[in-house]
PDB file of the backbone (N, CA, C, O) and the ligand in Angstrom, with CONECT records:
HET     ZN  A 101       1
ATOM      1  N   MET A   1     -50.643  44.636  -6.173  1.00  0.00           N
ATOM      2  CA  MET A   1     -49.583  45.404  -5.550  1.00  0.00           C
ATOM      3  C   MET A   1     -50.297  46.655  -4.850  1.00  0.00           C
ATOM      4  O   MET A   1     -51.151  47.339  -5.415  1.00  0.00           O
ATOM      5  N   ALA A   2     -49.849  46.857  -3.585  1.00  0.00           N
ATOM      6  CA  ALA A   2     -50.361  47.952  -2.781  1.00  0.00           C
ATOM      7  C   ALA A   2     -49.851  49.253  -3.334  1.00  0.00           C
ATOM      8  O   ALA A   2     -48.695  49.344  -3.746  1.00  0.00           O
ATOM      9  N   SER A   3     -50.707  50.277  -3.351  1.00  0.00           N
ATOM     10  CA  SER A   3     -50.338  51.628  -3.821  1.00  0.00           C
ATOM     11  C   SER A   3     -49.571  52.417  -2.678  1.00  0.00           C
ATOM     12  O   SER A   3     -49.538  52.027  -1.511  1.00  0.00           O
ATOM     13  N   PHE A   4     -48.991  53.508  -3.117  1.00  0.00           N
ATOM     14  CA  PHE A   4     -48.275  54.399  -2.159  1.00  0.00           C
ATOM     15  C   PHE A   4     -49.199  54.806  -1.036  1.00  0.00           C
ATOM     16  O   PHE A   4     -48.818  54.793   0.135  1.00  0.00           O
ATOM     17  N   ASP A   5     -50.407  55.164  -1.395  1.00  0.00           N
ATOM     18  CA  ASP A   5     -51.439  55.581  -0.382  1.00  0.00           C
ATOM     19  C   ASP A   5     -51.714  54.510   0.660  1.00  0.00           C
ATOM     20  O   ASP A   5     -51.831  54.782   1.855  1.00  0.00           O
ATOM     21  N   GLU A   6     -51.807  53.343   0.187  1.00  0.00           N
ATOM     22  CA  GLU A   6     -52.058  52.170   1.122  1.00  0.00           C
ATOM     23  C   GLU A   6     -50.855  51.977   2.037  1.00  0.00           C
ATOM     24  O   GLU A   6     -51.005  51.695   3.226  1.00  0.00           O
ATOM     25  N   TRP A   7     -49.678  52.130   1.479  1.00  0.00           N
ATOM     26  CA  TRP A   7     -48.439  52.089   2.321  1.00  0.00           C
ATOM     27  C   TRP A   7     -48.481  53.184   3.347  1.00  0.00           C
ATOM     28  O   TRP A   7     -48.129  52.997   4.512  1.00  0.00           O
ATOM     29  N   LEU A   8     -48.940  54.380   2.867  1.00  0.00           N
ATOM     30  CA  LEU A   8     -48.777  55.507   3.842  1.00  0.00           C
ATOM     31  C   LEU A   8     -49.888  55.317   4.928  1.00  0.00           C
ATOM     32  O   LEU A   8     -49.683  55.771   6.054  1.00  0.00           O
ATOM     33  N   ASP A   9     -50.990  54.703   4.656  1.00  0.00           N
ATOM     34  CA  ASP A   9     -51.958  54.401   5.684  1.00  0.00           C
ATOM     35  C   ASP A   9     -51.378  53.428   6.717  1.00  0.00           C
ATOM     36  O   ASP A   9     -51.536  53.626   7.921  1.00  0.00           O
ATOM     37  N   ALA A  10     -50.707  52.378   6.236  1.00  0.00           N
ATOM     38  CA  ALA A  10     -50.008  51.446   7.136  1.00  0.00           C
ATOM     39  C   ALA A  10     -48.936  52.114   7.912  1.00  0.00           C
ATOM     40  O   ALA A  10     -48.745  51.793   9.085  1.00  0.00           O
ATOM     41  N   TYR A  11     -48.229  53.018   7.329  1.00  0.00           N
ATOM     42  CA  TYR A  11     -47.188  53.769   7.991  1.00  0.00           C
ATOM     43  C   TYR A  11     -47.805  54.527   9.162  1.00  0.00           C
ATOM     44  O   TYR A  11     -47.313  54.451  10.288  1.00  0.00           O
ATOM     45  N   ASP A  12     -48.888  55.261   8.892  1.00  0.00           N
ATOM     46  CA  ASP A  12     -49.535  55.987   9.941  1.00  0.00           C
ATOM     47  C   ASP A  12     -49.917  55.141  11.116  1.00  0.00           C
ATOM     48  O   ASP A  12     -49.756  55.564  12.260  1.00  0.00           O
ATOM     49  N   ILE A  13     -50.428  53.937  10.863  1.00  0.00           N
ATOM     50  CA  ILE A  13     -50.892  53.046  11.942  1.00  0.00           C
ATOM     51  C   ILE A  13     -49.680  52.510  12.753  1.00  0.00           C
ATOM     52  O   ILE A  13     -49.728  52.448  13.981  1.00  0.00           O
ATOM     53  N   VAL A  14     -48.641  52.142  12.068  1.00  0.00           N
ATOM     54  CA  VAL A  14     -47.504  51.596  12.681  1.00  0.00           C
ATOM     55  C   VAL A  14     -46.830  52.734  13.537  1.00  0.00           C
ATOM     56  O   VAL A  14     -46.420  52.525  14.679  1.00  0.00           O
ATOM     57  N   TYR A  15     -46.748  53.914  12.922  1.00  0.00           N
ATOM     58  CA  TYR A  15     -46.166  55.104  13.551  1.00  0.00           C
ATOM     59  C   TYR A  15     -46.897  55.463  14.916  1.00  0.00           C
ATOM     60  O   TYR A  15     -46.272  55.806  15.919  1.00  0.00           O
ATOM     61  N   ARG A  16     -48.187  55.359  14.862  1.00  0.00           N
ATOM     62  CA  ARG A  16     -48.917  55.792  16.030  1.00  0.00           C
ATOM     63  C   ARG A  16     -48.755  54.818  17.127  1.00  0.00           C
ATOM     64  O   ARG A  16     -48.948  55.191  18.284  1.00  0.00           O
ATOM     65  N   THR A  17     -48.396  53.528  16.850  1.00  0.00           N
ATOM     66  CA  THR A  17     -48.259  52.634  17.943  1.00  0.00           C
ATOM     67  C   THR A  17     -46.879  52.616  18.575  1.00  0.00           C
ATOM     68  O   THR A  17     -46.644  51.928  19.568  1.00  0.00           O
ATOM     69  N   LEU A  18     -45.938  53.409  17.965  1.00  0.00           N
ATOM     70  CA  LEU A  18     -44.545  53.505  18.529  1.00  0.00           C
ATOM     71  C   LEU A  18     -44.644  54.144  19.953  1.00  0.00           C
ATOM     72  O   LEU A  18     -45.575  54.883  20.271  1.00  0.00           O
ATOM     73  N   PRO A  19     -43.637  53.813  20.767  1.00  0.00           N
ATOM     74  CA  PRO A  19     -42.520  52.907  20.589  1.00  0.00           C
ATOM     75  C   PRO A  19     -42.807  51.399  20.608  1.00  0.00           C
ATOM     76  O   PRO A  19     -41.912  50.568  20.461  1.00  0.00           O
ATOM     77  N   THR A  20     -44.105  51.084  20.798  1.00  0.00           N
ATOM     78  CA  THR A  20     -44.487  49.637  20.736  1.00  0.00           C
ATOM     79  C   THR A  20     -44.476  49.187  19.306  1.00  0.00           C
ATOM     80  O   THR A  20     -44.795  49.943  18.389  1.00  0.00           O
ATOM     81  N   SER A  21     -44.100  47.931  19.131  1.00  0.00           N
ATOM     82  CA  SER A  21     -44.141  47.470  17.756  1.00  0.00           C
ATOM     83  C   SER A  21     -45.539  47.024  17.344  1.00  0.00           C
ATOM     84  O   SER A  21     -46.342  46.583  18.166  1.00  0.00           O
ATOM     85  N   SER A  22     -45.788  47.143  16.126  1.00  0.00           N
ATOM     86  CA  SER A  22     -47.161  46.843  15.600  1.00  0.00           C
ATOM     87  C   SER A  22     -47.227  45.465  14.939  1.00  0.00           C
ATOM     88  O   SER A  22     -46.243  45.010  14.356  1.00  0.00           O
ATOM     89  N   ASP A  23     -48.398  44.791  15.027  1.00  0.00           N
ATOM     90  CA  ASP A  23     -48.508  43.575  14.370  1.00  0.00           C
ATOM     91  C   ASP A  23     -49.379  43.754  13.104  1.00  0.00           C
ATOM     92  O   ASP A  23     -49.942  42.785  12.594  1.00  0.00           O
ATOM     93  N   LEU A  24     -49.480  44.968  12.620  1.00  0.00           N
ATOM     94  CA  LEU A  24     -50.226  45.269  11.447  1.00  0.00           C
ATOM     95  C   LEU A  24     -49.705  44.403  10.265  1.00  0.00           C
ATOM     96  O   LEU A  24     -48.513  44.119  10.147  1.00  0.00           O
ATOM     97  N   ARG A  25     -50.640  44.014   9.423  1.00  0.00           N
ATOM     98  CA  ARG A  25     -50.287  43.214   8.236  1.00  0.00           C
ATOM     99  C   ARG A  25     -49.848  44.095   7.147  1.00  0.00           C
ATOM    100  O   ARG A  25     -50.303  45.232   7.022  1.00  0.00           O
ATOM    101  N   CYS A  26     -48.958  43.582   6.344  1.00  0.00           N
ATOM    102  CA  CYS A  26     -48.366  44.323   5.101  1.00  0.00           C
ATOM    103  C   CYS A  26     -49.617  44.530   4.166  1.00  0.00           C
ATOM    104  O   CYS A  26     -50.413  43.624   3.917  1.00  0.00           O
ATOM    105  N   PRO A  27     -49.716  45.854   3.655  1.00  0.00           N
ATOM    106  CA  PRO A  27     -50.797  46.122   2.732  1.00  0.00           C
ATOM    107  C   PRO A  27     -50.575  45.378   1.349  1.00  0.00           C
ATOM    108  O   PRO A  27     -51.481  45.326   0.517  1.00  0.00           O
ATOM    109  N   ASN A  28     -49.448  44.859   1.159  1.00  0.00           N
ATOM    110  CA  ASN A  28     -49.108  44.208  -0.101  1.00  0.00           C
ATOM    111  C   ASN A  28     -49.292  42.685  -0.005  1.00  0.00           C
ATOM    112  O   ASN A  28     -50.034  42.098  -0.792  1.00  0.00           O
ATOM    113  N   CYS A  29     -48.594  42.033   0.989  1.00  0.00           N
ATOM    114  CA  CYS A  29     -48.719  40.587   0.950  1.00  0.00           C
ATOM    115  C   CYS A  29     -49.433  40.075   2.235  1.00  0.00           C
ATOM    116  O   CYS A  29     -49.663  38.869   2.316  1.00  0.00           O
ATOM    117  N   GLY A  30     -49.768  40.839   3.160  1.00  0.00           N
ATOM    118  CA  GLY A  30     -50.565  40.371   4.257  1.00  0.00           C
ATOM    119  C   GLY A  30     -49.825  39.762   5.384  1.00  0.00           C
ATOM    120  O   GLY A  30     -50.474  39.348   6.344  1.00  0.00           O
ATOM    121  N   HIS A  31     -48.550  39.664   5.372  1.00  0.00           N
ATOM    122  CA  HIS A  31     -47.699  39.126   6.426  1.00  0.00           C
ATOM    123  C   HIS A  31     -47.494  40.258   7.541  1.00  0.00           C
ATOM    124  O   HIS A  31     -47.354  41.434   7.202  1.00  0.00           O
ATOM    125  N   PRO A  32     -47.483  39.879   8.819  1.00  0.00           N
ATOM    126  CA  PRO A  32     -47.203  40.875   9.828  1.00  0.00           C
ATOM    127  C   PRO A  32     -45.766  41.161  10.009  1.00  0.00           C
ATOM    128  O   PRO A  32     -45.272  41.050  11.131  1.00  0.00           O
ATOM    129  N   THR A  33     -45.043  41.527   8.977  1.00  0.00           N
ATOM    130  CA  THR A  33     -43.672  41.658   8.973  1.00  0.00           C
ATOM    131  C   THR A  33     -43.170  43.046   8.560  1.00  0.00           C
ATOM    132  O   THR A  33     -42.119  43.181   7.933  1.00  0.00           O
ATOM    133  N   LEU A  34     -43.961  44.094   8.933  1.00  0.00           N
ATOM    134  CA  LEU A  34     -43.533  45.398   8.564  1.00  0.00           C
ATOM    135  C   LEU A  34     -42.463  45.965   9.515  1.00  0.00           C
ATOM    136  O   LEU A  34     -42.515  45.773  10.730  1.00  0.00           O
ATOM    137  N   ARG A  35     -41.492  46.669   8.910  1.00  0.00           N
ATOM    138  CA  ARG A  35     -40.376  47.242   9.718  1.00  0.00           C
ATOM    139  C   ARG A  35     -40.274  48.703   9.423  1.00  0.00           C
ATOM    140  O   ARG A  35     -40.499  49.135   8.293  1.00  0.00           O
ATOM    141  N   LEU A  36     -39.916  49.517  10.493  1.00  0.00           N
ATOM    142  CA  LEU A  36     -39.788  50.920  10.334  1.00  0.00           C
ATOM    143  C   LEU A  36     -38.530  51.353  11.038  1.00  0.00           C
ATOM    144  O   LEU A  36     -38.343  51.075  12.223  1.00  0.00           O
ATOM    145  N   VAL A  37     -37.678  52.024  10.323  1.00  0.00           N
ATOM    146  CA  VAL A  37     -36.393  52.440  10.859  1.00  0.00           C
ATOM    147  C   VAL A  37     -36.241  53.976  10.519  1.00  0.00           C
ATOM    148  O   VAL A  37     -36.516  54.394   9.394  1.00  0.00           O
ATOM    149  N   PHE A  38     -35.825  54.743  11.463  1.00  0.00           N
ATOM    150  CA  PHE A  38     -35.588  56.138  11.248  1.00  0.00           C
ATOM    151  C   PHE A  38     -34.105  56.435  11.159  1.00  0.00           C
ATOM    152  O   PHE A  38     -33.315  55.844  11.895  1.00  0.00           O
ATOM    153  N   THR A  39     -33.719  57.316  10.294  1.00  0.00           N
ATOM    154  CA  THR A  39     -32.311  57.821  10.113  1.00  0.00           C
ATOM    155  C   THR A  39     -32.322  59.295  10.228  1.00  0.00           C
ATOM    156  O   THR A  39     -33.117  59.955   9.558  1.00  0.00           O
ATOM    157  N   ALA A  40     -31.467  59.858  11.057  1.00  0.00           N
ATOM    158  CA  ALA A  40     -31.418  61.296  11.187  1.00  0.00           C
ATOM    159  C   ALA A  40     -30.157  61.917  11.521  1.00  0.00           C
ATOM    160  O   ALA A  40     -29.287  61.256  12.088  1.00  0.00           O
ATOM    161  N   PRO A  41     -29.970  63.219  11.195  1.00  0.00           N
ATOM    162  CA  PRO A  41     -28.747  63.863  11.637  1.00  0.00           C
ATOM    163  C   PRO A  41     -28.668  63.914  13.093  1.00  0.00           C
ATOM    164  O   PRO A  41     -29.729  63.977  13.716  1.00  0.00           O
ATOM    165  N   PRO A  42     -27.557  63.896  13.723  1.00  0.00           N
ATOM    166  CA  PRO A  42     -27.459  63.980  15.150  1.00  0.00           C
ATOM    167  C   PRO A  42     -28.224  65.180  15.757  1.00  0.00           C
ATOM    168  O   PRO A  42     -28.069  66.313  15.303  1.00  0.00           O
ATOM    169  N   GLY A  43     -29.050  64.914  16.787  1.00  0.00           N
ATOM    170  CA  GLY A  43     -29.810  66.027  17.462  1.00  0.00           C
ATOM    171  C   GLY A  43     -30.959  66.522  16.677  1.00  0.00           C
ATOM    172  O   GLY A  43     -31.574  67.514  17.068  1.00  0.00           O
ATOM    173  N   SER A  44     -31.281  65.913  15.623  1.00  0.00           N
ATOM    174  CA  SER A  44     -32.500  66.412  14.848  1.00  0.00           C
ATOM    175  C   SER A  44     -33.678  65.613  15.286  1.00  0.00           C
ATOM    176  O   SER A  44     -33.577  64.456  15.692  1.00  0.00           O
ATOM    177  N   GLU A  45     -34.908  66.333  15.183  1.00  0.00           N
ATOM    178  CA  GLU A  45     -36.124  65.730  15.560  1.00  0.00           C
ATOM    179  C   GLU A  45     -36.844  65.151  14.281  1.00  0.00           C
ATOM    180  O   GLU A  45     -37.883  64.498  14.379  1.00  0.00           O
ATOM    181  N   HIS A  46     -36.241  65.425  13.088  1.00  0.00           N
ATOM    182  CA  HIS A  46     -36.819  64.936  11.849  1.00  0.00           C
ATOM    183  C   HIS A  46     -35.772  64.127  11.206  1.00  0.00           C
ATOM    184  O   HIS A  46     -34.577  64.313  11.440  1.00  0.00           O
ATOM    185  N   GLY A  47     -36.236  63.183  10.354  1.00  0.00           N
ATOM    186  CA  GLY A  47     -35.312  62.385   9.664  1.00  0.00           C
ATOM    187  C   GLY A  47     -35.982  61.659   8.551  1.00  0.00           C
ATOM    188  O   GLY A  47     -37.079  62.009   8.115  1.00  0.00           O
ATOM    189  N   TYR A  48     -35.279  60.599   8.077  1.00  0.00           N
ATOM    190  CA  TYR A  48     -35.838  59.757   7.040  1.00  0.00           C
ATOM    191  C   TYR A  48     -36.433  58.476   7.659  1.00  0.00           C
ATOM    192  O   TYR A  48     -35.904  57.874   8.593  1.00  0.00           O
ATOM    193  N   ALA A  49     -37.546  58.125   7.072  1.00  0.00           N
ATOM    194  CA  ALA A  49     -38.157  56.915   7.525  1.00  0.00           C
ATOM    195  C   ALA A  49     -38.128  55.845   6.525  1.00  0.00           C
ATOM    196  O   ALA A  49     -38.664  56.089   5.444  1.00  0.00           O
ATOM    197  N   SER A  50     -37.572  54.664   6.717  1.00  0.00           N
ATOM    198  CA  SER A  50     -37.602  53.540   5.917  1.00  0.00           C
ATOM    199  C   SER A  50     -38.627  52.582   6.415  1.00  0.00           C
ATOM    200  O   SER A  50     -38.520  52.094   7.540  1.00  0.00           O
ATOM    201  N   PHE A  51     -39.603  52.297   5.633  1.00  0.00           N
ATOM    202  CA  PHE A  51     -40.723  51.409   6.035  1.00  0.00           C
ATOM    203  C   PHE A  51     -40.918  50.349   4.928  1.00  0.00           C
ATOM    204  O   PHE A  51     -41.180  50.623   3.756  1.00  0.00           O
ATOM    205  N   TRP A  52     -40.768  49.160   5.411  1.00  0.00           N
ATOM    206  CA  TRP A  52     -40.784  48.069   4.387  1.00  0.00           C
ATOM    207  C   TRP A  52     -41.414  46.782   5.103  1.00  0.00           C
ATOM    208  O   TRP A  52     -41.708  46.730   6.298  1.00  0.00           O
ATOM    209  N   CYS A  53     -41.568  45.760   4.174  1.00  0.00           N
ATOM    210  CA  CYS A  53     -42.062  44.496   4.637  1.00  0.00           C
ATOM    211  C   CYS A  53     -40.920  43.453   4.388  1.00  0.00           C
ATOM    212  O   CYS A  53     -40.395  43.315   3.283  1.00  0.00           O
ATOM    213  N   ASP A  54     -40.572  42.722   5.506  1.00  0.00           N
ATOM    214  CA  ASP A  54     -39.511  41.734   5.390  1.00  0.00           C
ATOM    215  C   ASP A  54     -39.898  40.597   4.532  1.00  0.00           C
ATOM    216  O   ASP A  54     -38.998  39.881   4.094  1.00  0.00           O
ATOM    217  N   THR A  55     -41.132  40.344   4.239  1.00  0.00           N
ATOM    218  CA  THR A  55     -41.559  39.237   3.535  1.00  0.00           C
ATOM    219  C   THR A  55     -41.575  39.435   2.004  1.00  0.00           C
ATOM    220  O   THR A  55     -41.007  38.644   1.251  1.00  0.00           O
ATOM    221  N   CYS A  56     -42.273  40.565   1.558  1.00  0.00           N
ATOM    222  CA  CYS A  56     -42.312  40.835   0.144  1.00  0.00           C
ATOM    223  C   CYS A  56     -41.298  41.784  -0.326  1.00  0.00           C
ATOM    224  O   CYS A  56     -41.138  41.994  -1.529  1.00  0.00           O
ATOM    225  N   LEU A  57     -40.581  42.388   0.624  1.00  0.00           N
ATOM    226  CA  LEU A  57     -39.525  43.410   0.293  1.00  0.00           C
ATOM    227  C   LEU A  57     -39.965  44.607  -0.656  1.00  0.00           C
ATOM    228  O   LEU A  57     -39.352  45.028  -1.637  1.00  0.00           O
ATOM    229  N   GLU A  58     -41.126  45.037  -0.156  1.00  0.00           N
ATOM    230  CA  GLU A  58     -41.569  46.325  -0.832  1.00  0.00           C
ATOM    231  C   GLU A  58     -41.799  47.274   0.312  1.00  0.00           C
ATOM    232  O   GLU A  58     -41.934  46.851   1.460  1.00  0.00           O
ATOM    233  N   GLY A  59     -41.845  48.591   0.002  1.00  0.00           N
ATOM    234  CA  GLY A  59     -42.031  49.604   0.972  1.00  0.00           C
ATOM    235  C   GLY A  59     -41.919  50.977   0.487  1.00  0.00           C
ATOM    236  O   GLY A  59     -41.950  51.238  -0.715  1.00  0.00           O
ATOM    237  N   ILE A  60     -41.788  51.873   1.417  1.00  0.00           N
ATOM    238  CA  ILE A  60     -41.716  53.330   1.054  1.00  0.00           C
ATOM    239  C   ILE A  60     -40.619  53.963   1.879  1.00  0.00           C
ATOM    240  O   ILE A  60     -40.169  53.432   2.895  1.00  0.00           O
ATOM    241  N   HIS A  61     -40.179  55.208   1.362  1.00  0.00           N
ATOM    242  CA  HIS A  61     -39.119  55.937   2.040  1.00  0.00           C
ATOM    243  C   HIS A  61     -39.677  57.388   2.198  1.00  0.00           C
ATOM    244  O   HIS A  61     -40.083  57.995   1.207  1.00  0.00           O
ATOM    245  N   LEU A  62     -39.696  57.920   3.395  1.00  0.00           N
ATOM    246  CA  LEU A  62     -40.145  59.234   3.599  1.00  0.00           C
ATOM    247  C   LEU A  62     -39.116  60.190   4.148  1.00  0.00           C
ATOM    248  O   LEU A  62     -38.267  59.777   4.939  1.00  0.00           O
ATOM    249  N   SER A  63     -39.155  61.453   3.762  1.00  0.00           N
ATOM    250  CA  SER A  63     -38.144  62.423   4.274  1.00  0.00           C
ATOM    251  C   SER A  63     -38.942  63.398   5.233  1.00  0.00           C
ATOM    252  O   SER A  63     -40.169  63.485   5.176  1.00  0.00           O
ATOM    253  N   ARG A  64     -38.224  64.071   6.052  1.00  0.00           N
ATOM    254  CA  ARG A  64     -38.790  64.924   7.025  1.00  0.00           C
ATOM    255  C   ARG A  64     -39.811  64.325   7.928  1.00  0.00           C
ATOM    256  O   ARG A  64     -40.791  64.987   8.270  1.00  0.00           O
ATOM    257  N   ALA A  65     -39.619  63.060   8.343  1.00  0.00           N
ATOM    258  CA  ALA A  65     -40.447  62.453   9.187  1.00  0.00           C
ATOM    259  C   ALA A  65     -40.088  62.780  10.599  1.00  0.00           C
ATOM    260  O   ALA A  65     -38.927  62.670  10.994  1.00  0.00           O
ATOM    261  N   PRO A  66     -41.114  63.199  11.402  1.00  0.00           N
ATOM    262  CA  PRO A  66     -40.855  63.444  12.811  1.00  0.00           C
ATOM    263  C   PRO A  66     -40.542  62.208  13.565  1.00  0.00           C
ATOM    264  O   PRO A  66     -41.253  61.212  13.428  1.00  0.00           O
ATOM    265  N   ILE A  67     -39.487  62.221  14.374  1.00  0.00           N
ATOM    266  CA  ILE A  67     -39.044  60.987  15.084  1.00  0.00           C
ATOM    267  C   ILE A  67     -39.755  61.078  16.433  1.00  0.00           C
ATOM    268  O   ILE A  67     -39.530  62.021  17.192  1.00  0.00           O
ATOM    269  N   PRO A  68     -40.664  60.039  16.750  1.00  0.00           N
ATOM    270  CA  PRO A  68     -41.414  60.015  17.938  1.00  0.00           C
ATOM    271  C   PRO A  68     -40.508  59.884  19.204  1.00  0.00           C
ATOM    272  O   PRO A  68     -39.388  59.380  19.128  1.00  0.00           O
ATOM    273  N   ASP A  69     -41.050  60.371  20.402  1.00  0.00           N
ATOM    274  CA  ASP A  69     -40.299  60.219  21.579  1.00  0.00           C
ATOM    275  C   ASP A  69     -40.079  58.730  21.867  1.00  0.00           C
ATOM    276  O   ASP A  69     -40.941  57.907  21.562  1.00  0.00           O
ATOM    277  N   GLY A  70     -38.984  58.401  22.423  1.00  0.00           N
ATOM    278  CA  GLY A  70     -38.748  57.035  22.834  1.00  0.00           C
ATOM    279  C   GLY A  70     -38.309  56.089  21.655  1.00  0.00           C
ATOM    280  O   GLY A  70     -38.116  54.890  21.861  1.00  0.00           O
ATOM    281  N   VAL A  71     -38.167  56.626  20.493  1.00  0.00           N
ATOM    282  CA  VAL A  71     -37.784  55.848  19.371  1.00  0.00           C
ATOM    283  C   VAL A  71     -36.393  56.219  18.920  1.00  0.00           C
ATOM    284  O   VAL A  71     -36.153  57.369  18.553  1.00  0.00           O
ATOM    285  N   GLY A  72     -35.498  55.308  18.937  1.00  0.00           N
ATOM    286  CA  GLY A  72     -34.116  55.660  18.449  1.00  0.00           C
ATOM    287  C   GLY A  72     -33.989  55.772  16.942  1.00  0.00           C
ATOM    288  O   GLY A  72     -34.576  54.996  16.187  1.00  0.00           O
ATOM    289  N   ALA A  73     -33.222  56.741  16.532  1.00  0.00           N
ATOM    290  CA  ALA A  73     -32.973  56.868  15.134  1.00  0.00           C
ATOM    291  C   ALA A  73     -31.475  56.569  14.781  1.00  0.00           C
ATOM    292  O   ALA A  73     -30.585  56.913  15.559  1.00  0.00           O
ATOM    293  N   ARG A  74     -31.226  55.984  13.707  1.00  0.00           N
ATOM    294  CA  ARG A  74     -29.804  55.812  13.325  1.00  0.00           C
ATOM    295  C   ARG A  74     -29.240  57.086  12.882  1.00  0.00           C
ATOM    296  O   ARG A  74     -29.938  57.877  12.248  1.00  0.00           O
ATOM    297  N   LEU A  75     -28.015  57.335  13.176  1.00  0.00           N
ATOM    298  CA  LEU A  75     -27.383  58.667  12.870  1.00  0.00           C
ATOM    299  C   LEU A  75     -26.831  58.673  11.433  1.00  0.00           C
ATOM    300  O   LEU A  75     -26.204  57.726  10.957  1.00  0.00           O
ATOM    301  N   LEU A  76     -27.098  59.754  10.815  1.00  0.00           N
ATOM    302  CA  LEU A  76     -26.580  60.047   9.486  1.00  0.00           C
ATOM    303  C   LEU A  76     -25.122  60.047   9.318  1.00  0.00           C
ATOM    304  O   LEU A  76     -24.607  59.798   8.228  1.00  0.00           O
ATOM    305  N   ASP A  77     -24.419  60.330  10.410  1.00  0.00           N
ATOM    306  CA  ASP A  77     -22.958  60.547  10.315  1.00  0.00           C
ATOM    307  C   ASP A  77     -22.159  59.203  10.603  1.00  0.00           C
ATOM    308  O   ASP A  77     -20.934  59.221  10.725  1.00  0.00           O
ATOM    309  N   VAL A  78     -22.858  58.114  10.700  1.00  0.00           N
ATOM    310  CA  VAL A  78     -22.094  56.818  10.801  1.00  0.00           C
ATOM    311  C   VAL A  78     -21.971  56.220   9.432  1.00  0.00           C
ATOM    312  O   VAL A  78     -22.766  56.520   8.542  1.00  0.00           O
ATOM    313  N   PRO A  79     -20.985  55.376   9.254  1.00  0.00           N
ATOM    314  CA  PRO A  79     -20.795  54.824   7.842  1.00  0.00           C
ATOM    315  C   PRO A  79     -22.079  54.098   7.404  1.00  0.00           C
ATOM    316  O   PRO A  79     -22.770  53.473   8.208  1.00  0.00           O
ATOM    317  N   ALA A  80     -22.367  54.206   6.109  1.00  0.00           N
ATOM    318  CA  ALA A  80     -23.562  53.631   5.480  1.00  0.00           C
ATOM    319  C   ALA A  80     -23.668  52.185   5.766  1.00  0.00           C
ATOM    320  O   ALA A  80     -24.774  51.678   5.956  1.00  0.00           O
ATOM    321  N   GLU A  81     -22.651  51.541   5.803  1.00  0.00           N
ATOM    322  CA  GLU A  81     -22.596  50.020   6.042  1.00  0.00           C
ATOM    323  C   GLU A  81     -23.299  49.647   7.400  1.00  0.00           C
ATOM    324  O   GLU A  81     -24.083  48.715   7.580  1.00  0.00           O
ATOM    325  N   GLU A  82     -22.865  50.549   8.293  1.00  0.00           N
ATOM    326  CA  GLU A  82     -23.416  50.297   9.688  1.00  0.00           C
ATOM    327  C   GLU A  82     -24.817  50.838   9.800  1.00  0.00           C
ATOM    328  O   GLU A  82     -25.687  50.180  10.371  1.00  0.00           O
ATOM    329  N   ARG A  83     -25.065  52.046   9.258  1.00  0.00           N
ATOM    330  CA  ARG A  83     -26.373  52.688   9.321  1.00  0.00           C
ATOM    331  C   ARG A  83     -27.441  51.831   8.724  1.00  0.00           C
ATOM    332  O   ARG A  83     -28.556  51.789   9.244  1.00  0.00           O
ATOM    333  N   ASN A  84     -27.136  51.122   7.616  1.00  0.00           N
ATOM    334  CA  ASN A  84     -28.168  50.413   6.864  1.00  0.00           C
ATOM    335  C   ASN A  84     -28.236  48.935   7.198  1.00  0.00           C
ATOM    336  O   ASN A  84     -28.929  48.185   6.510  1.00  0.00           O
ATOM    337  N   ARG A  85     -27.518  48.484   8.261  1.00  0.00           N
ATOM    338  CA  ARG A  85     -27.513  47.173   8.730  1.00  0.00           C
ATOM    339  C   ARG A  85     -28.966  46.740   8.981  1.00  0.00           C
ATOM    340  O   ARG A  85     -29.732  47.400   9.682  1.00  0.00           O
ATOM    341  N   GLY A  86     -29.306  45.579   8.362  1.00  0.00           N
ATOM    342  CA  GLY A  86     -30.645  45.051   8.683  1.00  0.00           C
ATOM    343  C   GLY A  86     -31.723  45.656   7.829  1.00  0.00           C
ATOM    344  O   GLY A  86     -32.876  45.232   7.906  1.00  0.00           O
ATOM    345  N   ILE A  87     -31.379  46.663   6.991  1.00  0.00           N
ATOM    346  CA  ILE A  87     -32.424  47.217   6.049  1.00  0.00           C
ATOM    347  C   ILE A  87     -32.108  46.569   4.743  1.00  0.00           C
ATOM    348  O   ILE A  87     -31.041  46.809   4.177  1.00  0.00           O
ATOM    349  N   PRO A  88     -33.027  45.728   4.228  1.00  0.00           N
ATOM    350  CA  PRO A  88     -32.818  45.077   2.913  1.00  0.00           C
ATOM    351  C   PRO A  88     -32.898  46.089   1.759  1.00  0.00           C
ATOM    352  O   PRO A  88     -33.352  47.222   1.917  1.00  0.00           O
ATOM    353  N   ASP A  89     -32.469  45.655   0.682  1.00  0.00           N
ATOM    354  CA  ASP A  89     -32.569  46.439  -0.557  1.00  0.00           C
ATOM    355  C   ASP A  89     -33.976  46.241  -1.141  1.00  0.00           C
ATOM    356  O   ASP A  89     -34.166  45.566  -2.152  1.00  0.00           O
ATOM    357  N   TYR A  90     -34.977  46.875  -0.443  1.00  0.00           N
ATOM    358  CA  TYR A  90     -36.390  46.645  -0.840  1.00  0.00           C
ATOM    359  C   TYR A  90     -36.818  47.495  -2.013  1.00  0.00           C
ATOM    360  O   TYR A  90     -36.187  48.499  -2.341  1.00  0.00           O
ATOM    361  N   ARG A  91     -37.911  47.072  -2.642  1.00  0.00           N
ATOM    362  CA  ARG A  91     -38.448  47.841  -3.825  1.00  0.00           C
ATOM    363  C   ARG A  91     -39.317  49.011  -3.358  1.00  0.00           C
ATOM    364  O   ARG A  91     -40.279  48.826  -2.612  1.00  0.00           O
ATOM    365  N   LEU A  92     -38.976  50.171  -3.793  1.00  0.00           N
ATOM    366  CA  LEU A  92     -39.723  51.355  -3.364  1.00  0.00           C
ATOM    367  C   LEU A  92     -41.017  51.537  -4.156  1.00  0.00           C
ATOM    368  O   LEU A  92     -41.026  51.550  -5.387  1.00  0.00           O
ATOM    369  N   VAL A  93     -42.099  51.676  -3.408  1.00  0.00           N
ATOM    370  CA  VAL A  93     -43.381  51.979  -4.112  1.00  0.00           C
ATOM    371  C   VAL A  93     -43.449  53.485  -4.158  1.00  0.00           C
ATOM    372  O   VAL A  93     -43.162  54.150  -3.162  1.00  0.00           O
ATOM    373  N   THR A  94     -43.818  54.029  -5.283  1.00  0.00           N
ATOM    374  CA  THR A  94     -43.871  55.540  -5.534  1.00  0.00           C
ATOM    375  C   THR A  94     -45.230  55.893  -5.952  1.00  0.00           C
ATOM    376  O   THR A  94     -45.512  57.063  -6.211  1.00  0.00           O
TER     377      THR A  94
HETATM  378 ZN    ZN A 101     -45.325  42.263   2.401  1.00  0.00          ZN2+
END
């Protein structure tokens, strides 16, 4: 199982390729199915980052993540059901 630090390294790589999507492989299972979604208060440049793998359903959650230019964030003031659409209930690595 990949450690939090390994997930953080993967996050940095995926983050730096934004707004282009990355084909980086998951630090845990090796599949190129990593997903990154930002959620933020309206007008904020910082928010929460949900970063997970669609194959093994593990990942990390970061707060105060700067939202890069050209990347849309989901707004915190929309209903959770809509905000969390497409984000699976993945296992958080801590
Ligand atoms: Zn995986």
